[in-house]
C-alpha positions in Angstrom: -12.1 85.7 -68.7 -11.2 86.9 -72.2 -13.6 88.6 -74.6 -14.9 86.3 -77.4 -16.6 87.0 -80.7 -20.2 86.0 -81.3 -19.2 83.8 -84.2 -17.1 81.5 -82.0 -18.5 78.0 -81.9 -18.4 75.3 -79.2 -19.3 71.7 -79.9 -21.1 70.2 -76.9 -21.0 66.4 -76.9 -23.7 65.1 -74.5 -26.1 62.3 -74.1 -28.7 64.6 -72.5 -30.8 66.5 -75.0 -32.0 68.9 -72.3 -28.5 69.7 -71.0 -28.3 73.0 -69.2 -24.7 73.5 -70.4 -25.7 74.7 -73.9 -27.8 77.6 -72.6 -25.2 78.5 -69.9 -22.3 78.7 -72.4 -24.3 80.8 -74.8 -25.4 83.1 -72.0 -22.0 83.6 -70.3 -19.7 83.7 -73.4 -22.1 84.3 -76.3 -20.7 81.2 -78.0 -22.7 79.4 -80.7 -23.2 76.0 -79.1 -23.8 72.9 -81.3 -25.1 69.9 -79.3 -23.9 66.5 -80.6 -24.6 63.0 -79.2 -21.5 60.9 -78.5 -22.2 58.5 -81.3 -22.3 61.3 -83.8 -19.3 63.3 -82.5 -16.8 62.2 -85.1 -19.2 62.6 -88.1 -20.2 66.1 -86.9 -16.6 67.3 -86.5 -15.6 65.9 -89.9 -18.6 67.6 -91.5 -17.8 71.0 -90.0 -14.2 70.6 -90.9 -15.1 70.0 -94.5 -17.1 73.2 -94.5 -14.0 75.1 -93.1 -15.5 75.5 -89.7 -13.4 74.4 -86.7 -15.0 74.8 -83.3 -13.1 77.0 -80.8 -13.6 74.2 -78.2 -15.2 70.9 -77.5 -17.1 70.1 -74.3 -17.8 66.5 -73.4 -20.6 66.0 -70.8 -20.3 62.4 -69.8 -19.8 60.3 -66.6 -19.0 56.9 -68.0 -15.1 56.4 -68.2 -15.5 54.1 -71.3 -17.6 56.7 -73.1 -15.0 59.4 -72.2 -12.1 57.3 -73.6 -14.0 56.4 -76.7 -15.2 59.9 -77.6 -11.8 61.6 -76.9 -10.1 59.0 -79.1 -12.4 59.8 -82.0 -12.3 63.6 -81.4 -8.5 63.6 -81.3 -8.3 61.6 -84.5 -10.2 64.4 -86.2 -8.6 67.4 -84.6 -5.7 67.6 -82.2 -5.6 71.4 -82.2 -8.9 72.0 -80.4 -9.2 72.2 -76.6 -11.3 69.4 -75.2 -13.0 69.9 -71.8 -14.6 67.0 -69.9 -17.5 68.3 -67.7 -19.4 65.3 -66.1 -22.8 65.8 -64.6 -21.6 64.2 -61.3 -18.0 63.2 -61.7 -15.8 61.0 -59.6 -12.2 59.7 -59.4 -12.6 57.2 -62.2 -14.1 59.8 -64.6 -11.2 62.2 -63.8 -8.5 59.6 -64.4 -10.1 58.5 -67.7 -10.3 62.1 -68.9 -6.8 63.1 -68.1 -5.3 59.8 -69.4 -7.3 60.1 -72.6 -5.8 63.6 -73.3 -8.4 66.0 -72.1 -7.3 69.6 -72.0 -9.2 70.2 -68.8 -11.4 68.3 -66.4 -14.1 70.3 -64.7 -15.7 68.8 -61.6 -19.4 69.2 -60.8 -19.1 72.2 -58.5 -21.3 75.3 -58.4 -22.9 75.8 -61.9 -21.4 79.3 -62.2 -17.9 78.2 -61.4 -18.2 75.2 -63.7 -19.1 77.4 -66.7 -16.3 79.9 -65.9 -13.7 77.1 -65.9 -15.0 75.7 -69.2 -14.8 79.1 -70.9 -11.4 79.8 -69.4 -10.1 76.4 -70.6 -11.3 77.2 -74.2 -10.1 80.8 -74.4 -6.9 80.7 -72.2 -4.4 79.8 -75.0 -4.5 79.6 -78.7 -6.4 76.5 -79.6 -3.7 74.9 -81.7 -1.0 75.0 -79.0 -3.1 74.5 -75.9 -4.4 71.2 -77.0 -1.0 70.0 -78.1 0.7 70.9 -74.8 -1.9 69.2 -72.7 -2.1 66.2 -75.0 1.7 65.7 -74.6 1.7 66.1 -70.9 -1.4 64.2 -70.1 -0.5 61.1 -72.1 2.7 60.5 -70.1 2.9 59.4 -66.5 5.7 61.5 -64.9 6.0 62.9 -61.4 6.7 66.3 -63.0 6.6 67.2 -66.7 7.8 70.1 -68.8 8.0 71.1 -72.4 11.4 72.7 -73.1 12.5 74.3 -76.3 15.8 73.5 -77.9 17.2 76.8 -76.6 16.5 75.6 -73.0 13.4 77.7 -72.4 10.5 76.2 -70.5 7.4 76.4 -72.8 5.0 74.5 -70.5 5.2 73.1 -67.0 3.1 70.6 -65.0 3.8 69.9 -61.3 1.8 67.7 -59.0 -0.1 69.5 -56.3 1.5 67.4 -53.5 5.0 68.3 -54.6 4.4 72.0 -55.6 5.5 73.2 -52.2 9.0 71.8 -52.8 9.9 74.4 -55.4 10.7 78.1 -54.8 9.4 78.8 -58.3 5.8 77.9 -59.2 4.9 76.0 -62.3 3.4 79.1 -63.9 6.4 81.2 -63.1 8.7 78.6 -64.6 7.3 79.1 -68.1 9.6 81.5 -70.1 12.6 80.9 -67.8 15.8 79.1 -69.1 17.6 76.1 -67.7 20.6 78.5 -66.9 18.3 80.7 -64.7 16.9 77.7 -62.8 20.0 75.5 -62.2 23.6 76.1 -61.3 25.8 76.6 -64.3 27.4 73.1 -64.3 24.1 71.4 -63.8 22.4 73.5 -66.5 25.1 72.7 -69.0 24.6 68.9 -68.4 20.9 69.2 -68.8 21.2 71.3 -72.0 23.6 68.8 -73.5 21.1 66.0 -72.8 18.3 68.0 -74.3 20.3 68.7 -77.5 21.3 65.0 -77.8 17.7 63.9 -77.7 16.7 66.4 -80.4 19.7 65.6 -82.7 19.4 61.8 -82.4 15.6 61.6 -82.2 15.9 59.1 -79.3 14.8 59.2 -75.7 17.6 60.2 -73.4 18.0 59.7 -69.6 19.8 61.8 -67.0 20.1 62.1 -63.2 20.6 65.5 -61.5 20.1 67.2 -58.2 17.9 70.2 -57.3 17.8 72.4 -54.3 14.2 72.4 -52.8 12.5 73.8 -49.8 13.2 70.4 -48.1 16.8 70.4 -49.1 18.8 68.7 -51.8 16.8 66.1 -53.8 17.7 63.7 -56.6 15.8 63.4 -59.9 15.8 61.1 -62.9 14.6 62.5 -66.2 13.4 60.9 -69.5 13.9 63.4 -72.3 11.5 62.7 -75.2 11.9 64.6 -78.5 8.7 66.0 -80.0 8.2 65.5 -83.7 6.5 68.7 -84.6 7.8 72.2 -83.8 6.2 74.3 -81.0 6.4 78.0 -81.2 8.7 77.7 -84.2 11.4 75.6 -82.5 12.1 72.0 -81.8 11.3 70.9 -78.3 11.3 67.9 -75.9 9.0 66.6 -73.2 11.0 66.5 -69.9 9.6 63.8 -67.6 11.2 64.1 -64.1 10.8 61.6 -61.3 11.9 62.2 -57.7 14.3 59.4 -56.9 15.8 60.8 -53.7 14.8 57.8 -51.5 16.0 55.3 -54.1 19.3 57.1 -54.5 19.7 57.1 -50.7 19.1 53.4 -50.6 21.5 52.8 -53.4 24.1 54.9 -51.6 23.6 52.9 -48.4 23.9 49.6 -50.3 27.0 50.9 -52.2 28.5 52.1 -49.0 28.0 48.7 -47.4 29.4 47.0 -50.5 32.4 49.3 -50.4 33.0 48.6 -46.8 32.8 44.8 -47.4 35.2 45.1 -50.3 37.5 47.2 -48.1 37.4 44.7 -45.2 38.1 41.8 -47.7 41.1 43.7 -49.0 42.3 44.5 -45.5 42.0 40.8 -44.5 43.9 39.8 -47.6 46.7 42.3 -46.8 46.9 41.0 -43.3 47.2 37.4 -44.5 49.9 38.4 -47.0 51.8 40.3 -44.2 51.5 37.3 -41.9 52.8 34.9 -44.6 55.8 37.1 -45.2 56.6 37.4 -41.5 57.1 33.6 -41.2 60.2 33.8 -43.5 61.6 37.1 -42.1 65.1 36.5 -40.8 65.4 39.4 -38.4 63.3 41.8 -36.3 64.3 44.7 -38.6 63.1 42.7 -41.6 59.8 41.9 -39.9 59.1 45.5 -39.1 60.1 46.8 -42.6 57.9 44.2 -44.3 54.8 45.0 -42.2 55.1 48.8 -43.0 55.8 48.3 -46.7 53.0 45.8 -47.4 50.4 47.9 -45.7 51.3 50.9 -47.8 51.6 48.8 -51.0 47.9 47.8 -50.6 47.0 51.4 -51.3 44.5 51.3 -48.4 46.9 53.3 -46.2 49.2 56.2 -47.0 51.6 55.6 -44.1 52.8 53.1 -41.5 55.6 53.0 -39.0 56.7 51.1 -35.9 58.0 52.4 -32.6 59.9 50.0 -30.4 59.6 49.8 -26.6 62.8 50.2 -24.7 63.8 48.7 -21.4 62.4 51.8 -19.5 59.1 51.4 -21.3 59.8 54.4 -23.6 59.0 54.3 -27.3 61.6 55.0 -30.1 61.0 55.2 -33.8 62.3 52.2 -35.7 61.1 52.2 -39.3 58.3 53.5 -41.6 57.0 53.6 -45.1 54.4 55.5 -47.1 53.5 58.3 -49.4 52.6 60.6 -46.5 56.2 61.8 -46.4 55.6 65.0 -44.5 53.8 63.1 -41.7 56.4 60.4 -41.6 59.2 62.9 -41.2 57.3 64.6 -38.4 56.8 61.3 -36.7 60.5 60.4 -36.9 61.5 63.7 -35.4 58.7 63.9 -32.8 59.2 62.6 -29.3 57.1 59.4 -29.1 56.4 60.1 -25.4 54.3 63.0 -26.5 52.0 60.7 -28.5 49.3 59.7 -26.0 47.6 57.3 -28.3 50.8 55.2 -28.7 51.4 55.3 -24.9 47.8 54.2 -24.3 48.2 51.3 -26.7 51.3 50.1 -24.8 49.7 50.5 -21.4 46.3 49.0 -22.1 47.4 46.5 -24.7 44.4 47.6 -26.8 44.1 49.2 -30.2 43.6 53.0 -30.3 41.7 54.6 -33.1 41.7 58.3 -34.0 38.8 59.1 -36.3 39.8 62.7 -36.8 43.5 63.3 -36.7 43.2 67.0 -37.3 40.8 67.6 -34.5 42.2 65.2 -31.9 44.1 67.0 -29.1 45.9 63.8 -28.1 47.9 64.1 -31.4 50.8 66.6 -31.1 50.3 69.9 -32.9 53.3 69.3 -35.3 51.8 65.9 -36.3 48.4 67.5 -36.9 50.0 70.1 -39.2 51.8 67.4 -41.1 48.6 65.4 -41.4 46.8 68.5 -42.9 49.6 68.7 -45.5 49.3 65.1 -46.5 45.5 64.9 -46.3 45.4 62.4 -43.5 42.0 61.8 -41.9 42.3 58.8 -39.5 44.9 56.7 -37.7 45.1 53.5 -35.8 47.8 52.5 -33.2 48.2 48.7 -32.7 50.2 47.2 -29.8 52.8 44.6 -31.0 52.7 41.9 -28.3 53.0 38.2 -27.6 52.9 36.2 -24.4 52.4 39.2 -22.2 55.4 41.1 -23.7 54.8 44.3 -25.6 57.5 45.0 -28.2 56.2 48.3 -29.4 53.4 49.7 -31.5 52.4 49.8 -35.2 50.8 53.0 -36.3 48.9 53.3 -39.6 47.3 56.4 -41.2 44.8 56.7 -44.0 43.2 59.5 -46.1 39.9 57.6 -46.3 37.0 58.7 -44.2 35.5 55.2 -43.7 38.6 53.6 -42.1 39.0 51.3 -39.2 35.6 49.6 -38.8 35.2 46.9 -36.2 36.2 44.2 -38.8 39.2 46.2 -39.8 40.3 46.6 -36.1 40.0 42.8 -35.6 42.4 42.4 -38.6 44.9 44.8 -37.1 44.6 43.1 -33.7 45.6 39.8 -35.3 48.4 41.5 -37.2 49.8 43.0 -34.0 49.7 39.7 -32.2 51.2 37.8 -35.2 54.0 40.4 -35.5 54.8 40.1 -31.8 54.8 36.3 -32.0 57.1 36.4 -35.0 59.6 38.8 -33.4 59.7 36.6 -30.3 60.2 33.5 -32.5 63.0 35.2 -34.5 64.8 36.2 -31.3 64.6 32.7 -29.8 65.5 31.1 -33.2 68.6 33.3 -33.4 69.7 32.0 -29.9 68.7 28.4 -30.6 70.6 28.0 -33.9 73.6 30.1 -33.0 76.9 28.2 -32.7 78.2 31.1 -30.5 76.1 33.1 -28.0 76.8 35.8 -25.5 76.8 34.8 -21.9 75.9 37.7 -19.6 76.4 37.7 -15.8 74.5 40.2 -13.8 74.5 41.1 -10.1 71.2 42.4 -8.6 71.1 44.0 -5.2 68.2 45.0 -3.0 65.4 43.8 -5.2 61.9 44.2 -3.9 60.7 40.6 -4.5 60.1 37.8 -1.9 63.4 36.1 -2.7 65.5 39.1 -1.7 63.5 39.7 1.5 63.7 36.0 2.6 67.4 35.6 2.1 68.0 38.9 4.0 65.9 38.0 7.0 66.4 34.2 7.3 69.9 33.7 5.9 68.6 31.2 3.4 69.6 30.5 -0.3 67.0 30.5 -3.1 67.7 28.8 -6.4 65.4 29.2 -9.5 64.6 25.8 -11.0 62.5 27.2 -13.9 60.4 30.2 -14.9 58.2 30.8 -17.9 54.8 31.9 -19.1 51.7 29.9 -20.0 49.7 30.4 -23.2 47.6 33.1 -21.5 50.7 35.1 -20.5 50.8 34.2 -16.7 54.3 34.0 -15.3 55.2 31.0 -13.1 58.4 30.3 -11.2 59.6 27.1 -9.5 62.1 27.8 -6.8 64.0 25.8 -4.1 64.6 27.4 -0.7 67.5 25.9 1.3 67.7 26.7 5.0 64.0 27.5 5.6 60.8 25.3 5.9 57.8 25.6 3.6 55.4 26.8 6.3 57.4 29.9 7.0 57.8 30.7 3.3 54.1 30.4 2.8 53.4 32.8 5.7 55.8 35.4 4.3 54.5 35.0 0.7 50.9 35.5 1.8 51.4 39.2 2.8 54.1 40.1 0.3 53.2 42.7 -2.4 55.2 41.0 -5.2 53.3 37.7 -4.9 50.0 36.9 -6.5 49.9 33.2 -5.7 52.2 30.7 -3.9 51.8 26.9 -3.7 54.0 24.5 -1.7 55.3 21.6 -3.9 57.7 19.9 -1.5 58.4 20.6 2.2 61.4 19.3 4.2 63.0 20.1 7.5 65.2 22.9 6.2 64.4 22.9 2.5 61.3 23.3 0.3 60.2 23.8 -3.3 57.4 26.3 -4.3 55.4 27.4 -7.3 55.1 31.2 -7.4 53.2 33.6 -9.5 54.5 37.2 -9.3 52.9 40.6 -9.8 56.0 41.8 -11.7 58.8 39.8 -13.2 61.8 40.2 -15.4 60.8 37.2 -17.4 58.8 39.2 -19.9 61.5 41.8 -20.3 64.3 39.2 -20.9 62.1 37.2 -23.2 61.5 40.3 -25.2 65.2 40.4 -26.0 65.4 36.7 -26.8 67.3 35.8 -23.6 67.5 32.4 -22.1 68.1 32.3 -18.3 70.6 29.7 -17.3 71.0 30.2 -13.6 69.8 32.4 -10.7 70.9 32.2 -7.1 69.8 34.6 -4.4 71.5 34.9 -1.1 72.2 37.6 1.5 69.8 40.0 -0.4 71.7 39.8 -3.7 71.1 37.7 -6.8 73.6 36.3 -9.3 71.9 36.0 -12.7 73.4 34.2 -15.7 71.7 34.5 -19.1 72.4 33.8 -22.8 71.5 36.2 -25.7 72.2 36.1 -29.4 75.7 37.2 -30.3 74.3 40.3 -32.2 72.0 41.3 -29.3 72.2 44.9 -28.0 73.7 44.2 -24.5 73.1 47.8 -23.4 69.4 47.4 -24.2 69.2 44.1 -22.3 70.9 45.7 -19.2 68.6 48.7 -19.3 65.6 46.5 -19.7 66.6 44.5 -16.6 67.2 47.8 -14.7 63.6 48.7 -15.4 62.5 45.8 -13.1 65.5 45.7 -10.8 66.9 49.2 -10.3 70.3 48.1 -8.8 71.5 45.9 -11.6 75.2 45.6 -12.7 76.7 43.7 -15.7 79.7 41.9 -14.2 80.8 39.7 -17.0 80.3 39.2 -20.8 81.6 36.2 -22.5 81.2 34.5 -25.9 80.4 30.9 -25.5 80.4 28.1 -28.1 77.4 25.8 -28.0 78.5 22.2 -28.3 76.8 20.5 -31.3 75.3 17.2 -30.4 73.5 14.8 -32.7 70.2 13.2 -31.9 72.1 9.8 -31.4 74.5 11.4 -29.0 71.7 13.0 -26.9 69.9 9.6 -26.8 73.1 7.8 -25.6 73.5 10.5 -22.9 70.0 9.8 -21.7 70.4 6.0 -21.7 73.7 6.4 -19.9 71.9 8.2 -17.0 69.2 5.5 -16.6 69.6 2.3 -14.6 68.8 -1.0 -16.3 65.6 -1.4 -14.2 64.5 2.2 -15.2 65.2 1.6 -18.9 63.4 -1.7 -18.8 60.4 -0.2 -17.1 60.1 2.7 -19.5 60.3 0.3 -22.5 57.7 -2.0 -21.2 55.4 0.9 -20.3 55.9 2.5 -23.7 55.4 -0.6 -25.9 52.6 -2.1 -23.9 50.4 1.0 -24.2 50.7 2.3 -20.6 51.0 5.9 -21.9 48.1 5.6 -24.3 44.6 7.0 -23.5 42.8 5.0 -22.6 45.6 2.8 -21.3 46.2 -0.5 -23.1 48.1 -1.9 -20.0 47.9 -1.2 -16.3 50.7 -0.7 -13.9 49.9 -4.0 -12.2 50.3 -5.8 -15.6 53.7 -4.2 -16.2 54.8 -5.1 -12.6 53.8 -8.7 -13.1 55.8 -8.8 -16.4 58.8 -7.5 -14.5 58.2 -9.8 -11.5 58.2 -6.9 -9.1 55.5 -5.3 -6.9 53.4 -2.4 -8.4 55.0 0.2 -6.0 58.5 -0.8 -7.1 57.5 -0.6 -10.8 56.1 2.9 -10.3 59.2 4.0 -8.4 61.4 2.9 -11.4 59.0 4.5 -13.9 58.9 7.9 -12.1 62.7 8.0 -11.7 63.2 7.1 -15.3 60.8 9.7 -16.5 62.4 12.4 -14.3 65.8 11.5 -15.8 64.5 11.8 -19.4 62.6 15.0 -18.8 65.5 16.5 -16.9 67.7 16.0 -19.9 65.1 17.8 -22.0 64.6 20.7 -19.6 67.9 21.0 -17.8 69.0 23.9 -19.9 65.8 25.9 -19.2 65.7 28.7 -16.7 63.9 31.7 -15.5 64.1 34.8 -13.2 63.0 35.8 -9.7 
C-alpha cells in the first residue's frame, strides 16, 4: 500500500450513520473521511468542488442495486476523474453486477474487515485518480469478452481479461500493459490490427476486424470492435479494443461453408456430366467421343487433367487421348506402361470406380507419375471403367488439384458418365455397321476351343449351328444352338458337368436333333460386340468352328482378330471381303414378308391384329377368330403361330452370335 498524506480526503457515501468504514479508513490510511448520505452525495461533491477540494476517492457503502446505480450516475456527472469504490455491507451477485455496469472503479466484497479496508485503500491510491477512473469507466461500461485500451502507437495502456479465460494467454493482463501490438502478434497480424486502430482514430467511427491468436489451447479466432476515445489518455489518442472469442462460431461457419462448397461442386459436376452426355449423343466416332469427354471435363475447371486408355483384345490397356493443363502428368501417362497402373487395372477387372485420395503417397501409382503429379500440384485422382452391356471398353482417368474431390455424389456422377460413354461407343460402332453401304466380311477358323460345342462335335460326331446369341439388359449372355446328330438328353448330361456352362435348358428334342438355350461362363460375344461386329453364321463340326462376321469397313481387323484370340487361342483369319449391303425400302421388305406367308396365315394375322387379339387385355379370343374364319381353334392357332414365325424370322434372320 502506498504512503498517503494526512490531508487526503475520502468521501464515504453511506446510509448508516454509525458505519465502521469511516474509522477504519482513518486508522489505516490516515485519510480525512467525510460521511455523506446518498441523497446528499451530489450536493456535497459540488460544494467541495466549488471550494477547490476534490476527494482522493469515493466509497459507496450500499447493498441496494437501484441505490448503487442512482448514486454512481450522480457522482460521475460531478466528477469522472475520482476513483469510486463500492463496498456493500453484505453484497451479492446483483450488487456486484450493478456496481460494475454503473462504472465503479472497484467492487469490494464483504470479506474480512482488514482485507476489505486494504482493498479500498489500494483502489484509491493505486493509480493517479484522473486516469484510473477514466480507464475503468471505459472498460466497465462495455460488455466485451476481453477489453483493452490501446494508444495510437499500438501500445497497451490498460487490459481487462475475464478470469475464466485468463489461462488461455501466455501473457497476463498486467504484463500486457506497456507492450506493443508488434511484440504480441506476428508481424502480418500486427500490421492489420494497427491499420484498423488507425482507421478508427482517423475516421472517428467504430471499426470491426477478425484475427487469430495463438493460445494455450491452440489457435483461436477473435472478432474485435475498435471504438475511438474522444479524449486523449497519457497525451495520445487511443481506442477501446473489445475482443470476443468467436472460435466456435467460426468453426460452424467453416463447416457450413464447406458443405455449401461441396454442394456447389456436386451441382457443377452433375452439370458437366449432363453436358458431356448430351455431346456424346451426336459424336460420330469413338475417337470423337473420347476426345469430347476429356476436353469438357477439363473445360469445367474442376479438373486439371483427363485421359482415356482403351482395352485391347488381350485385356491390356493402351493410351488413346487426353486433355488438361497438367501437361507434365499427361506426358508421363502417355509414356508410362498402363499395365503398371494398378488402379486402372483394378477398375477394368472389378468394373468399379477406383479413387486415389493422395496421389503422391499412394504406392499403387508408379513413381514417375507421382513425380509428375508433384510437379503439377495434383492431389487426387479417379479411374472410371467405360463399359456397357458387360463389355469394358477401357478406363477414364481424371486428376484434380482440389483436396475435397470425389465425394460419394461425385463418384455417382462419374459412374453414370462411364456407363453412358460405354453405351455411346457401342451405339456408334453398331450404327457404323448398320448404315454402311459396304462392310467387311471376315471369316475365321477356330480349332480346339474349350467350350461345350467343340467337345460335343469331337466326341459324338455331331454338328452344332448357332441360331442366335446376345446379351440381356443386365449383361447376361445367352445362345440358342441347334445340335444335329445328337439327342437332347445326352447334350444336357454333358452340359451339366462342363466348366464353360452356367445354365442349359432344352427347347426342342428330337430323335437325332435338338435345340438348346445356353448361358456360358465366357463368350466371345462381348469381345466382338466391343468392336461393333455382327455375327452372321457359326457352324462347329469335328472340333473346329467356322465363324462369319461383319464389321464396319474402317474397323481395325487386326484388333478384332486379337480380341477373338483372347477367348479362342487357336484362331485364324481365313478370308476378308468387302460386301455391299443391298438397300431395300420398307415397301420391298413388306412385300417380301407377304410373299412368304400363305393366304390362310396372312388372313389369320390380319383378323387377330384388327380384332384386338394382341391387345392387353384381349378384345377378342382365339375362339372368336376361329369362328370368323370357320375353322377350329387349334387350326387357327396353327396358322397364327406359323405366320408370326415367318414375320419374326424376316426381322431376326440376319442376327447371329458366337459359341
